[in-house]
DSSP file (Angstrom, degrees, kcal/mol; ACC not computed):
  #  RESIDUE AA STRUCTURE BP1 BP2  ACC     N-H-->O    O-->H-N    N-H-->O    O-->H-N    TCO  KAPPA ALPHA  PHI   PSI    X-CA   Y-CA   Z-CA
    1    1 A M              0   0    0      0, 0.0     2,-0.1     0, 0.0     0, 0.0   0.000 360.0 360.0 360.0 129.3  109.1  -10.9   91.0
    2    2 A N     >  -     0   0    0      1,-0.1     4,-2.2     4,-0.0     5,-0.2  -0.399 360.0-107.7 -78.7 160.3  106.5   -8.3   91.5
    3    3 A S  H  > S+     0   0    0      1,-0.2     4,-2.4     2,-0.2     5,-0.2   0.779 116.9  56.2 -61.7 -30.8  103.7   -7.9   88.9
    4    4 A R  H  > S+     0   0    0      2,-0.2     4,-2.9     1,-0.2    -1,-0.2   0.943 108.6  46.2 -67.1 -52.3  104.9   -4.8   87.5
    5    5 A L  H  > S+     0   0    0      1,-0.2     4,-2.7     2,-0.2    -2,-0.2   0.884 111.9  52.1 -50.1 -42.0  108.3   -6.4   86.7
    6    6 A Y  H  X S+     0   0    0     -4,-2.2     4,-2.5     2,-0.2    -2,-0.2   0.933 107.9  50.4 -69.6 -40.5  106.6   -9.3   85.2
    7    7 A Q  H  X S+     0   0    0     -4,-2.4     4,-3.1     1,-0.2     5,-0.2   0.956 112.1  49.4 -59.5 -48.5  104.4   -7.1   82.9
    8    8 A Q  H  X S+     0   0    0     -4,-2.9     4,-2.4     1,-0.2    -1,-0.2   0.895 110.8  48.6 -59.8 -37.4  107.6   -5.3   81.8
    9    9 A A  H  X S+     0   0    0     -4,-2.7     4,-2.3     2,-0.2    -1,-0.2   0.882 112.5  49.3 -70.8 -35.9  109.4   -8.6   81.1
   10   10 A A  H  X S+     0   0    0     -4,-2.5     4,-2.7    -5,-0.2     5,-0.2   0.941 110.2  49.4 -64.3 -44.1  106.4   -9.8   79.2
   11   11 A A  H  X S+     0   0    0     -4,-3.1     4,-2.5     2,-0.2    -2,-0.2   0.921 110.2  51.6 -54.4 -47.4  106.2   -6.7   77.1
   12   12 A A  H  X S+     0   0    0     -4,-2.4     4,-3.1    -5,-0.2     5,-0.2   0.960 111.8  47.7 -59.1 -47.3  109.9   -6.9   76.4
   13   13 A I  H  X S+     0   0    0     -4,-2.3     4,-2.3     1,-0.2    -2,-0.2   0.935 113.8  45.8 -58.0 -48.2  109.4  -10.6   75.2
   14   14 A I  H  X S+     0   0    0     -4,-2.7     4,-2.1     1,-0.2    -1,-0.2   0.847 113.1  50.5 -62.5 -39.9  106.4   -9.7   73.0
   15   15 A A  H  X S+     0   0    0     -4,-2.5     4,-2.7    -5,-0.2    -1,-0.2   0.900 111.3  48.3 -69.2 -41.8  108.2   -6.7   71.6
   16   16 A A  H  X S+     0   0    0     -4,-3.1     4,-2.8     1,-0.2    -2,-0.2   0.901 110.4  52.6 -64.4 -39.1  111.3   -8.8   70.7
   17   17 A A  H  X S+     0   0    0     -4,-2.3     4,-1.8    -5,-0.2    -2,-0.2   0.911 112.6  42.7 -63.9 -42.4  109.1  -11.4   69.1
   18   18 A L  H  X S+     0   0    0     -4,-2.1     4,-2.7     2,-0.2     5,-0.2   0.946 114.8  50.3 -67.7 -45.0  107.4   -8.8   66.9
   19   19 A L  H  X S+     0   0    0     -4,-2.7     4,-2.0     1,-0.2    -2,-0.2   0.877 109.3  51.1 -67.6 -36.8  110.6   -7.1   66.1
   20   20 A S  H  X S+     0   0    0     -4,-2.8     4,-0.6    -5,-0.2    -1,-0.2   0.895 111.7  47.5 -63.9 -36.4  112.3  -10.4   65.1
   21   21 A Q  H ><>S+     0   0    0     -4,-1.8     5,-1.1     1,-0.2     3,-0.8   0.893 113.3  49.1 -70.5 -38.1  109.4  -11.2   62.9
   22   22 A L  H 3<5S+     0   0    0     -4,-2.7    -2,-0.2     1,-0.2    -1,-0.2   0.798  99.7  64.6 -69.4 -28.6  109.6   -7.7   61.4
   23   23 A A  H 3<5S+     0   0    0     -4,-2.0    -1,-0.2    -5,-0.2    -2,-0.2   0.750 105.9  49.8 -66.3 -22.0  113.3   -7.9   60.8
   24   24 A G  T <<5S-     0   0    0     -3,-0.8    -2,-0.1    -4,-0.6    -3,-0.1   0.783 135.0 -34.6 -82.1-104.7  112.6  -10.7   58.3
   25   25 A C  T   5S-     0   0    0     -4,-0.4    -3,-0.1     1,-0.3    -2,-0.1   0.480  80.4-135.0 -99.8  -4.4  109.9  -10.1   55.7
   26   26 A G      < -     0   0    0     -5,-1.1    -1,-0.3     2,-0.0    73,-0.1  -0.361  50.3 -25.7  78.5-164.0  107.5   -8.0   57.6
   27   27 A Y        -     0   0    0     71,-0.3     3,-0.1     1,-0.1    -5,-0.0  -0.655  61.5-130.0 -86.4 141.3  103.8   -8.4   57.6
   28   28 A P        -     0   0    0      0, 0.0     2,-0.2     0, 0.0    -1,-0.1  -0.004  52.8 -58.4 -71.4-173.9  101.9  -10.1   54.7
   29   29 A Q        -     0   0    0     77,-0.0     2,-0.3    74,-0.0    74,-0.1  -0.509  61.8-157.6 -69.9 134.4   99.0   -8.5   53.2
   30   30 A V        -     0   0    0     -2,-0.2    39,-0.0    69,-0.1    -1,-0.0  -0.732  23.1 -89.3-119.8 164.8   96.2   -7.9   55.7
   31   31 A S     >  -     0   0    0     -2,-0.3     4,-2.1     1,-0.1    -1,-0.1  -0.159  38.7-111.4 -60.3 159.2   92.3   -7.5   55.4
   32   32 A P  H  > S+     0   0    0      0, 0.0     4,-2.0     0, 0.0    -1,-0.1   0.837 121.3  55.3 -55.1 -36.3   90.9   -4.0   54.9
   33   33 A K  H  > S+     0   0    0     35,-0.5     4,-2.5     2,-0.2     5,-0.2   0.848 107.9  48.7 -65.2 -42.1   89.5   -4.3   58.4
   34   34 A T  H  > S+     0   0    0     34,-0.3     4,-2.7     2,-0.2    -1,-0.2   0.947 108.6  52.2 -64.1 -46.3   92.9   -5.0   59.8
   35   35 A Y  H  X S+     0   0    0     -4,-2.1     4,-2.2     1,-0.2    -2,-0.2   0.919 111.7  47.8 -50.7 -50.3   94.4   -2.1   57.9
   36   36 A E  H  X S+     0   0    0     -4,-2.0     4,-2.1     1,-0.2    -1,-0.2   0.907 112.0  48.9 -68.1 -38.0   91.7    0.2   59.5
   37   37 A L  H  X S+     0   0    0     -4,-2.5     4,-2.8     1,-0.2    -1,-0.2   0.837 108.5  54.8 -66.7 -31.7   92.4   -1.2   63.0
   38   38 A S  H  X S+     0   0    0     -4,-2.7     4,-3.3     2,-0.2    -2,-0.2   0.910 106.5  50.8 -64.6 -39.9   96.0   -0.7   62.6
   39   39 A K  H  X S+     0   0    0     -4,-2.2     4,-2.2     2,-0.2    -2,-0.2   0.922 113.0  44.1 -57.8 -49.7   95.5    2.9   61.7
   40   40 A A  H  X S+     0   0    0     -4,-2.1     4,-2.3     2,-0.2    -2,-0.2   0.920 114.0  51.9 -71.1 -35.5   93.4    3.5   64.8
   41   41 A L  H  X S+     0   0    0     -4,-2.8     4,-2.7     2,-0.2     5,-0.3   0.945 108.7  49.8 -53.8 -51.3   95.9    1.4   66.9
   42   42 A Y  H  X S+     0   0    0     -4,-3.3     4,-2.8     1,-0.2     5,-0.2   0.903 110.8  50.2 -59.2 -40.5   98.8    3.5   65.7
   43   43 A S  H  X S+     0   0    0     -4,-2.2     4,-1.8     1,-0.2    -1,-0.2   0.946 111.1  48.9 -69.1 -42.5   97.0    6.7   66.5
   44   44 A V  H  <>S+     0   0    0     -4,-2.3     5,-2.5     2,-0.2     4,-0.2   0.848 115.2  43.6 -60.5 -38.5   96.2    5.5   69.9
   45   45 A C  H ><5S+     0   0    0     -4,-2.7     3,-0.6     3,-0.2    48,-0.2   0.856 111.6  52.7 -74.3 -38.1   99.8    4.4   70.6
   46   46 A N  H 3<5S+     0   0    0     -4,-2.8    -2,-0.2    -5,-0.3    -1,-0.2   0.869 114.4  42.9 -69.1 -29.7  101.3    7.5   69.2
   47   47 A Q  T 3<5S-     0   0    0     -4,-1.8    -1,-0.2    -5,-0.2    -2,-0.2   0.492 106.6-130.4 -91.3  -2.9   99.0    9.6   71.4
   48   48 A K  T < 5 +     0   0    0     -3,-0.6     2,-1.0    -4,-0.2    -3,-0.2   0.953  42.8 171.0  52.5  51.5   99.7    7.3   74.5
   49   49 A S    >>< +     0   0    0     -5,-2.5     3,-0.9     1,-0.2     4,-0.9  -0.750  18.1 172.6-101.6  88.5   96.0    7.0   75.1
   50   50 A A  T 34 S+     0   0    0     -2,-1.0     3,-0.4     1,-0.2    -1,-0.2   0.817  79.0  62.4 -59.9 -29.5   95.5    4.3   77.7
   51   51 A E  T 34 S+     0   0    0      1,-0.2     4,-0.3     2,-0.2    -1,-0.2   0.820 105.9  42.9 -68.5 -32.9   91.8    5.3   77.8
   52   52 A R  T <> S+     0   0    0     -3,-0.9     4,-2.1     1,-0.2    -1,-0.2   0.593  90.3  86.0 -96.6  -7.4   91.2    4.3   74.2
   53   53 A L  H  X S+     0   0    0     -4,-0.9     4,-2.6    -3,-0.4     5,-0.2   0.949  89.2  51.6 -57.0 -49.3   93.2    1.0   74.2
   54   54 A P  H  > S+     0   0    0      0, 0.0     4,-2.0     0, 0.0    -1,-0.2   0.830 106.1  55.2 -65.0 -26.7   90.2   -1.0   75.5
   55   55 A I  H  > S+     0   0    0     -4,-0.3     4,-2.0     2,-0.2    -2,-0.2   0.972 110.4  44.9 -62.1 -55.6   88.0    0.5   72.7
   56   56 A I  H  X S+     0   0    0     -4,-2.1     4,-3.0     2,-0.2     5,-0.2   0.927 111.8  53.2 -49.4 -53.3   90.5   -0.8   70.1
   57   57 A S  H  X S+     0   0    0     -4,-2.6     4,-2.5     1,-0.2    -1,-0.2   0.907 108.5  50.4 -54.6 -45.1   90.7   -4.2   71.9
   58   58 A E  H  X S+     0   0    0     -4,-2.0     4,-2.1    -5,-0.2    -1,-0.2   0.885 108.3  50.4 -60.8 -42.6   87.1   -4.5   71.8
   59   59 A L  H  X S+     0   0    0     -4,-2.0     4,-2.5     2,-0.2     5,-0.2   0.921 108.2  55.3 -63.1 -44.3   86.9   -3.7   68.1
   60   60 A I  H  X S+     0   0    0     -4,-3.0     4,-2.4     1,-0.2    -2,-0.2   0.914 109.1  46.3 -49.7 -49.0   89.6   -6.3   67.5
   61   61 A Q  H  X S+     0   0    0     -4,-2.5     4,-1.8     1,-0.2    -1,-0.2   0.839 111.6  50.3 -72.2 -28.4   87.5   -8.9   69.2
   62   62 A D  H  X S+     0   0    0     -4,-2.1     4,-1.8     2,-0.2     6,-0.2   0.867 109.5  51.8 -66.9 -36.6   84.4   -8.0   67.4
   63   63 A S  H  X>S+     0   0    0     -4,-2.5     5,-1.3     2,-0.2     6,-1.1   0.897 110.6  48.6 -66.8 -40.9   86.2   -8.2   64.1
   64   64 A L  H ><5S+     0   0    0     -4,-2.4     3,-0.6    -5,-0.2    -1,-0.2   0.933 110.4  51.6 -65.0 -40.2   87.5  -11.6   65.0
   65   65 A A  H 3<5S+     0   0    0     -4,-1.8    -2,-0.2     1,-0.2    -1,-0.2   0.788 114.2  41.5 -62.6 -31.2   84.0  -12.8   66.0
   66   66 A D  H 3<5S-     0   0    0     -4,-1.8    -1,-0.2    -5,-0.1    -2,-0.2   0.406 113.0-118.4 -97.3  -0.4   82.4  -11.6   62.7
   67   67 A G  T <<5S+     0   0    0     -3,-0.6    -3,-0.2    -4,-0.6    -4,-0.1   0.679  75.7 127.9  68.3  18.6   85.4  -12.9   60.6
   68   68 A S  S   <S+     0   0    0     -5,-1.3   -35,-0.5    -6,-0.2     2,-0.3   0.695  74.9  34.5 -71.5 -17.7   86.4   -9.7   59.3
   69   69 A I  S    S-     0   0    0     -6,-1.1    -2,-0.2   -36,-0.1    -1,-0.1  -0.974  88.5-117.2-129.7 148.4   89.9  -10.2   60.4
   70   70 A G     >  -     0   0    0     -2,-0.3     4,-2.7     1,-0.1     5,-0.1  -0.248  28.9-106.7 -80.3 168.4   91.9  -13.5   60.5
   71   71 A E  H  > S+     0   0    0      2,-0.2     4,-2.3     1,-0.2     5,-0.1   0.901 120.0  48.9 -67.4 -43.0   93.2  -15.1   63.7
   72   72 A S  H  > S+     0   0    0      2,-0.2     4,-3.0     1,-0.2     5,-0.2   0.938 110.7  49.4 -64.3 -42.1   96.8  -14.2   62.9
   73   73 A E  H  > S+     0   0    0      1,-0.2     4,-2.5     2,-0.2     5,-0.2   0.956 110.9  51.5 -55.5 -49.9   95.9  -10.7   62.1
   74   74 A G  H  X S+     0   0    0     -4,-2.7     4,-3.1     1,-0.2    -1,-0.2   0.884 108.6  51.0 -52.2 -44.0   94.0  -10.6   65.5
   75   75 A K  H  X S+     0   0    0     -4,-2.3     4,-2.8     2,-0.2     5,-0.3   0.953 108.8  51.4 -67.6 -46.6   97.1  -11.9   67.3
   76   76 A W  H  X S+     0   0    0     -4,-3.0     4,-2.2     1,-0.2    -2,-0.2   0.924 113.7  42.6 -53.7 -44.1   99.3   -9.3   65.8
   77   77 A L  H  X S+     0   0    0     -4,-2.5     4,-2.7    -5,-0.2    -1,-0.2   0.955 115.1  50.5 -70.5 -44.1   97.0   -6.4   66.8
   78   78 A N  H  X S+     0   0    0     -4,-3.1     4,-2.3    -5,-0.2    -1,-0.2   0.874 107.8  52.9 -62.7 -31.8   96.4   -8.0   70.3
   79   79 A D  H  X S+     0   0    0     -4,-2.8     4,-2.2    -5,-0.2    -1,-0.2   0.936 109.8  48.8 -67.0 -39.9  100.2   -8.4   70.8
   80   80 A I  H  X S+     0   0    0     -4,-2.2     4,-2.7    -5,-0.3     5,-0.2   0.959 110.5  52.1 -58.2 -45.7  100.6   -4.5   69.9
   81   81 A I  H  X S+     0   0    0     -4,-2.7     4,-2.8     1,-0.2    -1,-0.2   0.912 109.1  49.9 -59.6 -36.9   97.8   -3.8   72.5
   82   82 A A  H  X S+     0   0    0     -4,-2.3     4,-1.2     1,-0.2    -1,-0.2   0.885 109.8  50.6 -76.4 -32.0   99.7   -5.8   75.1
   83   83 A I  H  <>S+     0   0    0     -4,-2.2     5,-2.3     2,-0.2    -1,-0.2   0.905 113.3  44.8 -65.2 -41.8  102.9   -3.9   74.5
   84   84 A A  H ><5S+     0   0    0     -4,-2.7     3,-1.8     1,-0.2    -2,-0.2   0.911 107.9  57.9 -68.1 -38.1  101.1   -0.6   74.8
   85   85 A Q  H 3<5S+     0   0    0     -4,-2.8    -1,-0.2     1,-0.3    -2,-0.2   0.803 103.7  53.5 -64.0 -25.4   99.3   -1.7   77.9
   86   86 A N  T 3<5S-     0   0    0     -4,-1.2    -1,-0.3    -5,-0.2    -2,-0.2   0.391 126.5-101.3 -90.7   7.2  102.8   -2.4   79.6
   87   87 A G  T < 5S+     0   0    0     -3,-1.8     2,-1.0     1,-0.1     3,-0.2   0.594  84.5 125.7  93.7  11.0  103.8    1.1   78.8
   88   88 A D     >< +     0   0    0     -5,-2.3     4,-2.1     1,-0.2     3,-0.2  -0.541  23.6 159.7 -98.2  71.6  106.0    0.8   75.7
   89   89 A W  H  >  +     0   0    0     -2,-1.0     4,-2.5     1,-0.2    -1,-0.2   0.838  66.0  56.0 -55.5 -44.3  104.2    3.1   73.6
   90   90 A E  H  > S+     0   0    0     -3,-0.2     4,-2.3     2,-0.2    -1,-0.2   0.876 109.6  45.1 -68.1 -42.4  106.9    3.7   71.2
   91   91 A S  H  > S+     0   0    0     -3,-0.2     4,-2.4     2,-0.2     5,-0.2   0.920 113.7  52.2 -66.9 -36.7  107.4   -0.1   70.2
   92   92 A A  H  X S+     0   0    0     -4,-2.1     4,-2.0     1,-0.2    -2,-0.2   0.925 112.0  45.6 -67.3 -38.9  103.5   -0.5   70.0
   93   93 A A  H  X S+     0   0    0     -4,-2.5     4,-2.4   -48,-0.2    -1,-0.2   0.884 112.6  50.8 -68.1 -36.6  103.4    2.6   67.6
   94   94 A Q  H  X S+     0   0    0     -4,-2.3     4,-1.5     2,-0.2    -2,-0.2   0.862 112.3  46.3 -67.1 -37.6  106.3    1.2   65.6
   95   95 A S  H  X S+     0   0    0     -4,-2.4     4,-1.4     2,-0.2    -2,-0.2   0.906 114.0  46.8 -71.5 -44.9  104.7   -2.2   65.2
   96   96 A A  H  X S+     0   0    0     -4,-2.0     4,-1.6    -5,-0.2    -2,-0.2   0.916 112.9  51.6 -66.8 -42.9  101.3   -0.8   64.3
   97   97 A R  H  X S+     0   0    0     -4,-2.4     4,-3.0     1,-0.2    -1,-0.2   0.850 105.2  56.5 -61.1 -36.3  103.1    1.6   61.8
   98   98 A R  H  X S+     0   0    0     -4,-1.5     4,-2.3     1,-0.2   -71,-0.3   0.876 101.9  55.0 -74.7 -30.1  104.9   -1.3   60.2
   99   99 A I  H  X S+     0   0    0     -4,-1.4     4,-0.8     2,-0.2    -1,-0.2   0.923 112.2  43.6 -55.7 -47.6  101.7   -3.1   59.4
  100  100 A L  H >X S+     0   0    0     -4,-1.6     4,-1.7     1,-0.2     3,-0.6   0.897 113.4  50.5 -73.4 -38.9  100.5   -0.1   57.6
  101  101 A A  H 3X S+     0   0    0     -4,-3.0     4,-2.1     1,-0.2    -1,-0.2   0.883 107.2  55.4 -65.8 -35.2  103.9    0.5   55.8
  102  102 A D  H 3< S+     0   0    0     -4,-2.3    -1,-0.2     1,-0.2     4,-0.2   0.695 105.5  51.7 -70.8 -18.9  104.1   -3.1   54.7
  103  103 A Q  H << S+     0   0    0     -4,-0.8     3,-0.4    -3,-0.6     4,-0.3   0.812 108.2  49.5 -82.6 -34.2  100.8   -2.8   53.0
  104  104 A V  H >< S+     0   0    0     -4,-1.7     3,-1.3     1,-0.2    -2,-0.2   0.900 106.8  58.2 -70.7 -35.5  101.7    0.3   51.1
  105  105 A D  T 3< S+     0   0    0     -4,-2.1    -1,-0.2     1,-0.3    -2,-0.2   0.696 100.4  57.0 -59.4 -20.6  104.9   -1.5   49.9
  106  106 A R  T 3         0   0    0     -3,-0.4    -1,-0.3    -4,-0.2    -2,-0.2   0.554 360.0 360.0 -93.4  -5.5  102.8   -4.3   48.4
  107  107 A Q    <         0   0    0     -3,-1.3    -1,-0.2    -4,-0.3    -2,-0.1   0.461 360.0 360.0 -83.5 360.0  100.9   -1.8   46.1
């Protein structure tokens, strides 16, 4: 299996895992920083901006390091980045948007 097919298969598995999680109860309440990062990630994915993905990824890592986002929140965001990096921009944007929508629904 060539690396491109492997990447596509990995993206499909990640997307399926995210979608199955979302089909249940959605995302729980997230930190303000995670909400901010989700908005930025949604924008990048919606614009299909491969150039800006590494910037968001670095912000996620910095936020994990300084404790402004939790490990599970970082995993969700990094999973979305992986989906986008594999070219499934629509699923990535939908997942980021779902984080945002789930927060609004809680207010």
